[in-house]
LOBABA-364511 format. One line per 3 residues: for each residue z, y negated, x negated of N, C-alpha, C. Coordinates in steps of 0.001 Angstrom, whole numbers. Example, Ala and Ser with C-alpha at 12.3 -4.5 7.8 and 13.67 -1.06 7.14 Angstrom:
BEGIN
7800,5690,-13190,7800,4500,-12300,7800,3300,-13200  7080,2250,-12850,7140,1060,-13670,7870,-30,-12900
***
This chain:
BEGIN
108012,-115458,-115316,109208,-114779,-115839,108980,-114296,-117266  107827,-113588,-117471,107473,-113085,-118797,106078,-113602,-119128  105916,-114159,-120321,104596,-114624,-120728,104246,-114062,-122099
103097,-113416,-122187,102567,-112927,-123451,101499,-113897,-123910  101653,-114417,-125127,100760,-115456,-125633,100015,-114945,-126861  98761,-114579,-126649,97868,-114137,-127712,98537,-113079,-128604
99071,-112067,-127957,99830,-111027,-128656,98879,-109977,-129240  99076,-109685,-130507,98312,-108648,-131197,99283,-107697,-131893  98969,-106402,-131863,99785,-105413,-132568,98881,-104484,-133367
99177,-104396,-134686,98466,-103478,-135572,99442,-102440,-136119  98988,-101208,-136179,99710,-100137,-136871,98869,-99770,-138089  99297,-100215,-139270,98478,-100087,-140477,97122,-100746,-140212
96052,-99975,-140221,94729,-100564,-139992,94282,-100455,-138538  95054,-99734,-137717,94655,-99527,-136327,95114,-100699,-135459  94198,-101229,-134664,94506,-102321,-133752,94881,-101734,-132399
96155,-101837,-132011,96624,-101250,-130749,96488,-102218,-129586  96795,-103493,-129802,96677,-104533,-128774,96047,-105746,-129440  95088,-106364,-128768,94346,-107466,-129378,94369,-108717,-128512
94968,-109776,-129037,94881,-111117,-128452,95183,-111101,-126949  96303,-110477,-126586,96663,-110293,-125177,97458,-111483,-124656  96954,-112102,-123608,97662,-113198,-122936,97743,-112892,-121448
98952,-112936,-120898,99137,-112723,-119460,100517,-113223,-119050  100621,-113648,-117802,101888,-114095,-117238,102325,-113106,-116175  103528,-112566,-116316,104091,-111585,-115384,105034,-112309,-114441
104737,-112221,-113153,105444,-113023,-112159,106841,-112479,-111854  107744,-113399,-111609,109125,-113042,-111295,109209,-112345,-109941  110001,-111269,-109890,110246,-110572,-108637,109108,-109709,-108147
108077,-109515,-108981,106912,-108741,-108592,106783,-107480,-109454  105947,-106536,-108976,105650,-105324,-109729,104277,-105486,-110363  104235,-105475,-111694,102981,-105565,-112431,102685,-104206,-113050
101541,-103646,-112701,101152,-102331,-113195,100225,-102481,-114401  100497,-101737,-115470,99618,-101657,-116627,98919,-100308,-116594  97590,-100319,-116575,96848,-99062,-116454,95641,-99078,-117370
95248,-97895,-117799,94081,-97733,-118656,94136,-96367,-119296  93082,-95959,-119996,93070,-94640,-120634,94088,-94534,-121766  94375,-93323,-122178,95306,-93097,-123285,94850,-93873,-124513
95817,-94522,-125182,95514,-95269,-126388,94990,-96669,-126151  95070,-97143,-124891,94523,-98476,-124589,95502,-99600,-124923  96777,-99251,-125186,97754,-100269,-125563,98784,-100601,-124507
98783,-99884,-123380,99694,-100253,-122292,101162,-99971,-122636  101460,-98815,-123220,102848,-98517,-123592,103296,-99390,-124756  102398,-99660,-125687,102722,-100565,-126790,103089,-101943,-126247
102334,-102420,-125273,102632,-103711,-124651,104016,-103701,-124015  104326,-102620,-123297,105636,-102502,-122651,106750,-102565,-123690  106595,-101839,-124777,107645,-101780,-125801,107797,-103093,-126558
106735,-103883,-126618,106854,-105174,-127287,107708,-106141,-126475  107751,-105963,-125154,108506,-106886,-124314,110001,-106807,-124602  110522,-105606,-124894,111953,-105514,-125220,112200,-105240,-126708
111162,-105473,-127520,111249,-105409,-128976,111599,-104018,-129511  111233,-102975,-128772,111244,-101658,-129399,110170,-101633,-130476  109141,-102448,-130260,108091,-102689,-131256,107908,-104201,-131343
107815,-104724,-132536,107557,-106162,-132697,106061,-106416,-132811  105616,-107498,-132196,104207,-107883,-132283,103858,-108287,-133704  102608,-108051,-134080,102113,-108500,-135375,101803,-109989,-135350
101241,-110436,-134245,100912,-111852,-134054,101211,-112234,-132615  101353,-113538,-132386,101580,-114040,-131041,103049,-114107,-130673  103312,-114454,-129407,104693,-114639,-128953,104841,-114096,-127538
106064,-113700,-127218,106419,-113267,-125866,107651,-114062,-125449  107584,-114694,-124288,108724,-115474,-123812,109234,-114920,-122490  110521,-115050,-122299,111172,-114705,-121037,111876,-115957,-120538
111491,-116413,-119370,112008,-117669,-118806,111876,-118819,-119812  110755,-118840,-120522,110451,-119935,-121445,111021,-119806,-122836  111808,-118758,-123089,112446,-118598,-124402,111841,-117416,-125148
111474,-117620,-126396,110870,-116557,-127186,111858,-115410,-127391  111366,-114188,-127227,112248,-113031,-127438,112637,-112910,-128906  111888,-113550,-129808,112196,-113469,-131236,113302,-114440,-131631
113740,-115262,-130669,114914,-116111,-130891,116188,-115428,-130401  116037,-114213,-129837,117164,-113484,-129268,117519,-112297,-130149  118776,-111892,-130115,119196,-110680,-130803,118525,-109488,-130134
117866,-108637,-130913,117075,-107541,-130357,117923,-106572,-129542  119135,-106267,-130012,120003,-105326,-129299,120451,-105922,-127965  120857,-107193,-127982,121274,-107847,-126742,120112,-107950,-125765
118923,-108199,-126292,117734,-108267,-125437,117524,-106938,-124723  117598,-105838,-125464,117354,-104526,-124857,118415,-104181,-123818  119658,-104594,-124078,120720,-104315,-123111,120563,-105133,-121832
119814,-106223,-121914,119625,-107079,-120741,118400,-106697,-119924  117654,-105686,-120399,116436,-105247,-119723,116571,-103764,-119380  116322,-103407,-118119,116344,-102002,-117726,115115,-101283,-118243
115282,-99994,-118595,114165,-99241,-119180,114182,-97823,-118621  113058,-97401,-118051,112948,-96058,-117470,111716,-95392,-118050  111863,-94140,-118525,110728,-93405,-119078,110485,-92150,-118251
109390,-91438,-118587,108969,-90300,-117782,110038,-89221,-117681  110643,-88868,-118774,111657,-87807,-118748,113064,-88372,-118556  113150,-89588,-118093,114381,-90314,-117731,115239,-90695,-118920
115267,-89884,-119999,116101,-90195,-121156,117589,-90038,-120888  117950,-89299,-119839,119377,-89069,-119566,119973,-88197,-120667  121217,-88478,-121026,121903,-87678,-122036,122414,-86392,-121396
121939,-85224,-121838,122279,-83967,-121151,123753,-83602,-121220  124477,-84119,-122234,125892,-83768,-122383,126801,-84720,-121597  126212,-85693,-120910,126986,-86646,-120098,126704,-86419,-118622
127741,-86564,-117800,127506,-86443,-116362,126822,-87699,-115827  126493,-87668,-114551,125757,-88767,-113940,126524,-90084,-114057  127807,-90051,-113795,128611,-91279,-113864,128538,-91895,-115261
128730,-91074,-116285,128754,-91588,-117656,127394,-92112,-118077  126324,-91434,-117639,124987,-91915,-117942,124748,-93298,-117350  125107,-93476,-116086,124874,-94762,-115423,125786,-95848,-115998
126993,-95465,-116367,127994,-96444,-116833,127776,-96900,-118266  126826,-96308,-118975,126708,-96544,-120412,126537,-98022,-120776  125515,-98682,-120226,125269,-100074,-120603,126385,-101002,-120133
126868,-100891,-118888,128007,-101730,-118505,129207,-101596,-119438  129465,-100392,-119949,130565,-100216,-120898,130255,-100895,-122232  129002,-100795,-122668,128624,-101414,-123932,128779,-102930,-123895
128552,-103522,-122727,128642,-104985,-122645,130015,-105449,-122151  130967,-104484,-122004,132356,-104865,-121794,132848,-104985,-120371  132155,-104371,-119401,132646,-104404,-118021,133944,-103597,-117922
134851,-104005,-117015,136064,-103206,-116806,135727,-101999,-115936  136573,-100975,-115991,136276,-99688,-115359,136176,-99784,-113835  136973,-100638,-113206,136901,-100779,-111749,135527,-101322,-111344
135067,-102329,-112068,133755,-102907,-111778,132654,-101879,-112011  132795,-101071,-113070,131802,-100036,-113366,131768,-98995,-112257  132928,-98550,-111804,132970,-97547,-110731,132295,-98061,-109472
132610,-99304,-109114,132002,-99879,-107918,130485,-99980,-108060  130034,-100333,-109272,128605,-100468,-109508,127906,-99111,-109436  128515,-98059,-109998,127927,-96721,-109939,127819,-96257,-108494
128884,-96461,-107708,128858,-96089,-106291,127744,-96828,-105559  127620,-98113,-105823,126603,-98945,-105180,125195,-98453,-105526  124983,-98120,-106795,123653,-97705,-107239,123275,-96324,-106724
124225,-95407,-106681,123927,-94083,-106138,123498,-94192,-104679  124168,-95065,-103938,123772,-95295,-102553,122377,-95918,-102492  122105,-96839,-103396,120814,-97519,-103410,119668,-96536,-103648
119864,-95571,-104554,118795,-94615,-104863,118904,-93357,-104005  119605,-93455,-102890,119750,-92410,-101862,120363,-91119,-102398  121311,-91261,-103319,122170,-90153,-103716,123574,-90510,-103231
124516,-89584,-103344,125867,-89886,-102877,126896,-89587,-103955  128156,-89798,-103609,129238,-89652,-104578,129405,-88264,-105141  128838,-87263,-104483,128983,-85891,-104991,128216,-85670,-106284
127345,-86626,-106639,126528,-86464,-107842,127227,-86949,-109113  128309,-87683,-109002,128865,-88354,-110182,129286,-87388,-111285  129732,-86184,-110926,130206,-85236,-111936,129169,-84163,-112268
127949,-84312,-111762,126885,-83370,-112107,126232,-83785,-113418  125636,-82795,-114070,124933,-83043,-115329,123421,-82993,-115080  122631,-83632,-115937,121183,-83690,-115704,120528,-82338,-115433
120971,-81281,-116111,120358,-79969,-115908,120643,-79403,-114524  121638,-79953,-113827,121957,-79505,-112480,121152,-80259,-111409  120291,-81180,-111830,119539,-82013,-110901,118078,-81605,-110866
117435,-81867,-109727,115988,-81681,-109649,115297,-82812,-110406  113983,-82662,-110616,113239,-83710,-111311,113323,-85042,-110595  113203,-85009,-109265,113294,-86243,-108486,114668,-86872,-108555
115704,-86036,-108556,117073,-86556,-108661,117316,-87186,-110025  116779,-86560,-111077,116939,-87141,-112415,116258,-88503,-112506  115084,-88630,-111867,114403,-89924,-111890,115206,-90986,-111144
115842,-90603,-110057,116667,-91553,-109307,117878,-91993,-110131  118476,-91035,-110849,119604,-91388,-111714,119124,-92277,-112857  117937,-91967,-113403,117379,-92805,-114462,117151,-94230,-113986
116673,-94381,-112756,116481,-95713,-112186,117825,-96405,-111998  118817,-95671,-111506,120154,-96248,-111319,120727,-96716,-112653  120539,-95912,-113711,121053,-96314,-115025,120357,-97581,-115525
119053,-97675,-115284,118318,-98862,-115723,118789,-100120,-114992  119283,-99944,-113770,119733,-101080,-112967,121226,-101364,-113119  121908,-100561,-113933,123373,-100591,-113955,123953,-101971,-114234
123408,-102662,-115219,123955,-103970,-115590,123266,-105108,-114835  122552,-104748,-113768,121856,-105713,-112912,120889,-106594,-113690  119960,-105983,-114452,119008,-106776,-115230,117988,-107448,-114327
117441,-108553,-114804,116384,-109227,-114049,115038,-108535,-114257  114894,-107852,-115406,113621,-107230,-115768,113807,-105723,-115884  112822,-104988,-115372,112834,-103535,-115433,111497,-103071,-116008
111553,-102318,-117097,110359,-101750,-117719,110302,-100263,-117396  109148,-99786,-116927,109030,-98394,-116493,107774,-97788,-117113  107957,-96725,-117895,106851,-96084,-118598,106538,-94727,-117968
105573,-94697,-117068,105177,-93498,-116328,106392,-92720,-115816  107276,-93371,-115063,108524,-92727,-114663,108351,-91555,-113708  107258,-91516,-112948,107074,-90448,-111967,105989,-89463,-112387
105540,-89556,-113638,104418,-88753,-114093,104664,-87254,-114081  105903,-86820,-114268,106198,-85390,-114351,106670,-84799,-113027  106628,-85596,-111960,107115,-85142,-110659,105973,-84555,-109846
106254,-83488,-109073,105222,-82878,-108244,104744,-83865,-107177  103513,-83697,-106668,102911,-84697,-105775,103733,-85036,-104545  104375,-84047,-103906,105134,-84314,-102678,106342,-85195,-102980
107130,-84796,-103984,108308,-85589,-104329,107916,-86929,-104947  106771,-86963,-105601,106297,-88216,-106183,106025,-89244,-105090  105391,-88799,-104018,105115,-89701,-102897,106410,-90220,-102292
107403,-89337,-102171,108701,-89759,-101621,109394,-90760,-102547  109292,-90510,-103858,109890,-91440,-104815,109201,-92799,-104762  107878,-92795,-104586,107157,-94063,-104426,107716,-94857,-103251
107892,-94181,-102131,108390,-94862,-100932,109801,-95390,-101149  110645,-94557,-101766,112016,-95004,-102051,112012,-96188,-103010  111152,-96113,-104024,111056,-97183,-105013,110665,-98508,-104360
109692,-98469,-103456,109271,-99693,-102764,110387,-100234,-101869  111118,-99329,-101211,112242,-99770,-100376,113331,-100422,-101222  113600,-99829,-102398,114608,-100393,-103304,114155,-101770,-103793
112894,-101895,-104172,112385,-103171,-104668,112448,-104264,-103610  112282,-103910,-102339,112423,-104891,-101263,113815,-105519,-101274  114798,-104738,-101694,116184,-105222,-101698,116534,-105956,-102994
116077,-105437,-104135,116557,-105982,-105414,115635,-107051,-105999  114341,-107008,-105642,113361,-108012,-106080,113421,-108264,-107593  113353,-107198,-108375,113341,-107317,-109829,111920,-107607,-110338
111837,-108134,-111537,110561,-108290,-112216,110280,-106972,-112930  109252,-106253,-112483,109012,-104892,-112962,107651,-104804,-113645  107667,-104251,-114851,106428,-103940,-115561,106351,-102419,-115644
105281,-101851,-115112,105208,-100413,-114831,103923,-99859,-115438  104055,-98933,-116397,102903,-98284,-117015,102548,-97022,-116232  101261,-96851,-115943,100796,-95649,-115258,99395,-95307,-115733
98994,-94049,-115542,97601,-93652,-115794,96914,-93314,-114474  97645,-93472,-113363,97171,-93063,-112039,96783,-94300,-111230  95491,-94462,-110954,95033,-95653,-110242,95598,-95712,-108826
95786,-94553,-108181,96356,-94571,-106828,97801,-95062,-106843  98544,-94667,-107879,99918,-95141,-108026,99928,-96643,-108271  99007,-97110,-109096,98925,-98544,-109391,98618,-99344,-108135
97694,-98841,-107328,97311,-99546,-106095,98458,-99547,-105101  99140,-98418,-104978,100212,-98321,-103975,101414,-99187,-104336  101803,-99186,-105615,103054,-99833,-105998,102887,-101282,-106457
101731,-101620,-106987,101605,-102898,-107682,101380,-104105,-106793  101968,-105223,-107198,101581,-106522,-106655,100365,-107035,-107423  100381,-106793,-108752,99238,-107128,-109595,98977,-105945,-110532
97725,-105813,-110966,97348,-104741,-111875,96678,-105346,-113103  97132,-104899,-114282,96494,-105262,-115542,95766,-104029,-116060  94428,-104120,-116165,93609,-103002,-116620,93252,-103229,-118082
93576,-102224,-118930,93372,-102359,-120364,92384,-101316,-120881  91663,-101683,-121941,90718,-100787,-122598,90650,-101159,-124072  90918,-100174,-124919,90830,-100381,-126380,91659,-101581,-126842
92846,-101738,-126272,93740,-102809,-126695,93450,-104166,-126084  92415,-104250,-125252,92039,-105520,-124632,92348,-105526,-123144  92664,-106697,-122621,92885,-106866,-121192,91529,-107086,-120526
91122,-106139,-119684,89810,-106189,-119048,89857,-107007,-117761  90884,-106762,-116936,91038,-107504,-115678,92509,-107536,-115305  92955,-108683,-114827,94346,-108862,-114396,94328,-109694,-113132
94710,-109066,-112021,94605,-109759,-110739,95450,-109029,-109712  95513,-109600,-108502,96199,-108880,-107435,95349,-107684,-107020  95988,-106733,-106366,95345,-105450,-106095,94095,-105615,-105237
94174,-106455,-104241,93052,-106633,-103326,91806,-107135,-104066  91977,-108125,-104942,90841,-108669,-105684,90233,-107646,-106637  91080,-106831,-107246,90561,-105807,-108147,89741,-104773,-107385
90214,-104386,-106199,89484,-103404,-105403,88137,-103931,-104941  88094,-105188,-104525,86868,-105729,-103938,86008,-106507,-104927  86581,-106897,-106073,85808,-107649,-107059,86092,-107114,-108463
85736,-105842,-108734,85964,-105286,-110077,85185,-106069,-111130  85808,-106262,-112291,85242,-107110,-113332,83958,-106540,-113933  83915,-105207,-114117,82746,-104602,-114762,82658,-103117,-114395
81712,-102428,-115011,81481,-101011,-114715,82684,-100145,-115088  83387,-100529,-116166,84575,-99766,-116558,85626,-99785,-115441  85867,-100946,-114860,86840,-101057,-113769,86347,-100305,-112538
85061,-100411,-112241,84497,-99678,-111099,84705,-98176,-111265  84465,-97674,-112467,84639,-96241,-112729,86105,-95845,-112608  87012,-96695,-113104,88441,-96412,-113002,88876,-96346,-111541
88360,-97232,-110712,88716,-97268,-109291,88122,-96096,-108525  86964,-95606,-108956,86299,-94511,-108262,85293,-95015,-107243  84379,-94128,-106840,83311,-94520,-105920,83825,-94847,-104526
85033,-94368,-104204,85584,-94592,-102858,86579,-95751,-102842  86319,-96781,-103636,87309,-97854,-103763,87551,-98600,-102443  86530,-98663,-101563,86761,-99297,-100258,87752,-98498,-99421
87628,-97162,-99494,88596,-96319,-98786,89958,-96407,-99456  89973,-96528,-100804,91249,-96679,-101513,92005,-97918,-101044  91280,-98885,-100503,91942,-100093,-100013,92943,-99771,-98913
92774,-98610,-98277,93738,-98215,-97253,95122,-97973,-97845  95169,-97707,-99162,96467,-97532,-99812,97275,-98826,-99727  96582,-99952,-99643,97274,-101237,-99528,97918,-101422,-98171
97420,-100686,-97195,97891,-100870,-95819,99015,-99885,-95549  100186,-100419,-95265,101377,-99605,-95092,101659,-99353,-93599  102349,-98238,-93341,102718,-97904,-91967,103462,-99036,-91272
104279,-99770,-92047,105132,-100788,-91437,104323,-101851,-90700  103043,-101994,-91065,102196,-102985,-90406,101503,-102432,-89171  101688,-101133,-88893,101000,-100499,-87760,101974,-99770,-86835
103251,-100029,-87007,104264,-99382,-86173,104185,-99919,-84745  104215,-99008,-83776,104296,-99409,-82369,105680,-99048,-81845  106190,-99859,-80964,107535,-99631,-80403,107479,-99410,-78897
106280,-99140,-78395,106099,-98806,-76980,105190,-97585,-76893  105097,-97030,-75679,104200,-95907,-75471,104830,-94556,-75709  106129,-94529,-75998,106839,-93267,-76163,108196,-93376,-75471
108840,-92247,-75308,110179,-92200,-74709,111187,-91932,-75809  112215,-92756,-75868,113296,-92554,-76829,114594,-92320,-76080  115305,-91256,-76452,116581,-90927,-75816,117598,-90596,-76901
118855,-90530,-76499,119916,-90128,-77415,120275,-88672,-77186  120700,-88015,-78244,121041,-86586,-78155,122128,-86340,-77109  123014,-87327,-76932,124129,-87142,-75998,123766,-87425,-74543
122551,-87911,-74276,122151,-88201,-72893,122124,-86923,-72059  122415,-87054,-70780,122387,-85899,-69886,120949,-85424,-69693  120731,-84110,-69686,119372,-83572,-69545,118638,-84100,-68312
119381,-84248,-67201,118735,-84714,-65979,118154,-86121,-66153  118906,-86967,-66854,118447,-88346,-67076,117249,-88362,-68024  117277,-87491,-69033,116176,-87421,-69982,114904,-86953,-69279
115025,-85904,-68474,113869,-85371,-67738,113294,-86417,-66804  114142,-87111,-66089,113682,-88149,-65158,112925,-89250,-65900  113452,-89648,-67042,112815,-90706,-67827,111447,-90252,-68341
111355,-88996,-68782,110098,-88474,-69287,109062,-88348,-68176  109492,-87903,-67006,108562,-87760,-65890,108070,-89113,-65398  108951,-90100,-65408,108553,-91448,-64988,107482,-92021,-65909
107597,-91711,-67215,106642,-92231,-68197,105434,-91306,-68381  105480,-90128,-67741,104393,-89179,-67881,104282,-88585,-69270  105415,-88361,-69945,105427,-87846,-71314,106001,-86436,-71358
105398,-85604,-72244,105879,-84235,-72412,106909,-84113,-73522  107009,-85137,-74370,108004,-85116,-75439,108735,-86456,-75486  109942,-86424,-76035,110736,-87644,-76192,111352,-87660,-77588
111394,-88856,-78183,112058,-89058,-79478,113561,-88981,-79275  114232,-88201,-80127,115688,-88048,-80011,116359,-88701,-81214  117293,-89618,-80950,118069,-90263,-82009,119548,-90168,-81675
120384,-90478,-82677,121812,-90582,-82382,122150,-92040,-82081  123417,-92340,-81944,123828,-93695,-81568,123550,-94724,-82650  123323,-94252,-83890,122995,-95151,-85006,121494,-95232,-85259
120697,-94745,-84307,119230,-94766,-84394,118688,-93811,-85456  119472,-92865,-85926,118981,-91867,-86873,118117,-90857,-86140  116936,-90587,-86686,116014,-89657,-86038,116532,-88226,-86153
116576,-87499,-85023,117092,-86135,-85008,116015,-85097,-84702  115014,-85462,-83901,113987,-84505,-83516,113323,-84918,-82212  112823,-83920,-81491,112129,-84172,-80225,112704,-83301,-79122
112703,-83837,-77907,112895,-83031,-76709,111519,-82747,-76137  111250,-81476,-75835,109994,-81105,-75177,110296,-80700,-73745  109514,-81213,-72820,109690,-80909,-71396,108854,-79677,-71067
109514,-78649,-70563,108823,-77388,-70316,109054,-76893,-68892  108050,-76186,-68361,108142,-75505,-67070,107466,-74153,-67235  107826,-73211,-66393,107176,-71904,-66424,107006,-71396,-64993
106149,-70417,-64836,105953,-69851,-63498,107217,-69204,-62974  107943,-68552,-63878,109177,-67888,-63457,110270,-68898,-63129  110237,-70010,-63837,111273,-71027,-63636,110592,-72383,-63472
110217,-72740,-62250,109483,-73990,-62017,110313,-75250,-62243  111633,-75074,-62376,112474,-76237,-62633,112255,-76726,-64076  111994,-78036,-64252,111785,-78534,-65613,113044,-78404,-66463
112861,-78049,-67732,113993,-77962,-68651,113553,-78454,-70019  114540,-78707,-70872,114271,-79283,-72187,114474,-78257,-73293  113610,-78311,-74292,113850,-77574,-75534,113893,-78594,-76666
114742,-78325,-77668,114921,-79270,-78766,114170,-78779,-79993  113407,-79673,-80617,112641,-79358,-81822,113161,-80239,-82950  113627,-79616,-84033,114206,-80432,-85107,113384,-80432,-86395
112389,-79549,-86505,111561,-79516,-87722,110299,-80352,-87502  110506,-81638,-87252,109413,-82531,-86879,108916,-83288,-88116  107603,-83395,-88255,107018,-84183,-89339,107215,-85665,-89036
107770,-86391,-90000,107920,-87839,-89875,107219,-88509,-91055  106990,-89803,-90937,106426,-90571,-92042,107354,-91740,-92345  107326,-92160,-93612,108158,-93280,-94043,107477,-94608,-93727
108292,-95617,-93536,107772,-96956,-93253,106823,-97422,-94344  107113,-97073,-95610,106294,-97528,-96731,105204,-96563,-97139  105020,-95442,-96381,103833,-94622,-96597,102595,-95479,-96340
101499,-95167,-97030,100258,-95862,-96709,99460,-95047,-95701  98396,-95648,-95165,97644,-95014,-94090,96930,-93745,-94543  96519,-93686,-95810,95898,-92460,-96310,96885,-91295,-96242
98100,-91516,-96713,99119,-90463,-96715,99448,-90030,-95290  99573,-91010,-94396,99932,-90704,-93020,98822,-89941,-92317  97575,-90330,-92564,96439,-89627,-91980,96447,-88160,-92404
96704,-87916,-93683,96750,-86546,-94197,97852,-85739,-93519  99027,-86349,-93351,100145,-85660,-92691,99825,-85357,-91235  99160,-86290,-90560,98788,-86065,-89160,97835,-84875,-89025
96841,-84810,-89923,95879,-83705,-89877,96587,-82373,-90111  97466,-82340,-91118,98200,-81101,-91414,99079,-80670,-90252  99701,-81653,-89570,100624,-81341,-88472,99903,-81153,-87149
98630,-81549,-87078,97889,-81448,-85823,98414,-82392,-84757  98901,-83563,-85189,99480,-84536,-84262,98671,-85834,-84276  98622,-86498,-83127,97922,-87788,-83038,98890,-88965,-83096
100175,-88676,-83186,101197,-89719,-83302,102395,-89129,-84027  102981,-89899,-84937,104142,-89409,-85682,105259,-90445,-85662  106522,-89986,-85654,107650,-90924,-85754,107692,-91556,-87139
108063,-92820,-87184,108199,-93548,-88450,109682,-93785,-88699  110132,-93447,-89909,111537,-93621,-90267,111636,-94485,-91505  112824,-95008,-91734,113090,-95799,-92917,114297,-95219,-93618
114908,-95979,-94503,116035,-95478,-95294,117114,-94879,-94402  117634,-93720,-94819,118654,-93047,-94037,118107,-92350,-92815  116775,-92131,-92777,116119,-91458,-91656,116279,-92215,-90345
116364,-93539,-90425,116519,-94353,-89214,115168,-94535,-88545  115115,-94238,-87258,113877,-94318,-86493,113523,-95779,-86204  112252,-96143,-86495,111838,-97536,-86276,110619,-97655,-85380
110020,-96535,-84962,108855,-96599,-84083,107916,-95433,-84350  106671,-95585,-83928,105676,-94525,-84090,104388,-95124,-84645  103541,-94254,-85168,102221,-94684,-85621,101190,-93740,-85021
100061,-94289,-84577,99068,-93529,-83831,97786,-93325,-84635  97192,-92169,-84457,95966,-91816,-85157,94833,-92795,-84852  94762,-93267,-83616,93688,-94184,-83219,93695,-95451,-84077
94872,-95963,-84376,94965,-97176,-85197,94484,-96918,-86628  94787,-95727,-87148,94337,-95382,-88498,92816,-95230,-88530  92248,-94578,-87508,90793,-94444,-87425,90112,-95807,-87441
90693,-96755,-86732,90109,-98102,-86694,90066,-98726,-88082  91126,-98493,-88885,91157,-99033,-90244,90156,-98316,-91148  89994,-96991,-90958,88984,-96271,-91707,87598,-96830,-91434
87303,-97109,-90186,85993,-97640,-89801,85761,-99002,-90456  86785,-99855,-90451,86655,-101173,-91068,86374,-101044,-92558  87089,-100116,-93217,86921,-99932,-94666,85500,-99460,-94989
84973,-98549,-94172,83629,-98038,-94418,82578,-99116,-94168  82822,-99957,-93177,81880,-101045,-92872,81838,-102066,-93988  83017,-102297,-94632,83069,-103249,-95747,82327,-102708,-96964
***
């Protein structure tokens, strides 16, 4: 999709990027990582000609970007930065609608696209008239992503978009981002300084140092076959354990071994089902499979008849969480099994601590 051919960039006498050649695959997430000043953001900006290369060429689908009008090129590529770049004096609708209006879309098409994108980034129509200052950091990032996708570009450039978000919301944004990418399959070039973020999100990782490309490969090969000591140090001494970041909950979901009931089911039927299965708790969903909480089966000396109590503040994990994140949540919650949900809090199964332990053992043995 994107090919960089011996690209070099100099700022006066300073060499920012040197003789860089790499092919960025269509529909994949390519992570650019390295220490500050290594050339990763400069590389990103050269792709949409915010900065022009000093030497070399960059092609998109076989055509040099220098044969294209720079303004039209930028409008055809989505761009997301750390602070989102939302215009504070414009509401959410106007921010998202900006590029479609610039390229001449009619208002009905723009409205439909804004509605579609807000749903995609798990916001709703109530946000259209809000201003950036009325949003949380995570909400602003979601709006920034929606704006970058507004004109349905094939390429999305992201410059540390989640860097300013707190760790909890950052993890949630990662999961949402991966779910969105499963649907849209854009070609994404993503700059980060966080190796864990690169491992979790990337299909391929490009590691840079002093303007040079040190290693460019799929995540698994980089973890198990680092090119040199610099890459080993970047990955950390626990790189075998970091490989668990590659393993997502969706590959370890079980759909048996628990009781699932609907909130509207009669208590007697729920109790009978739980007793038949020998379970003290049951997963509660609505008719659309949305996770609601747990029923706990209780008895007491004063009241030997079994009865149900409903628990709604239950810890859940996302389908795209990795095993490291899920293990941490299990320890904090003191649970050996957690419900797994996907977009819209839809229940898809459970994940068990025993399965995660088995993967930890394999990683340590490797």
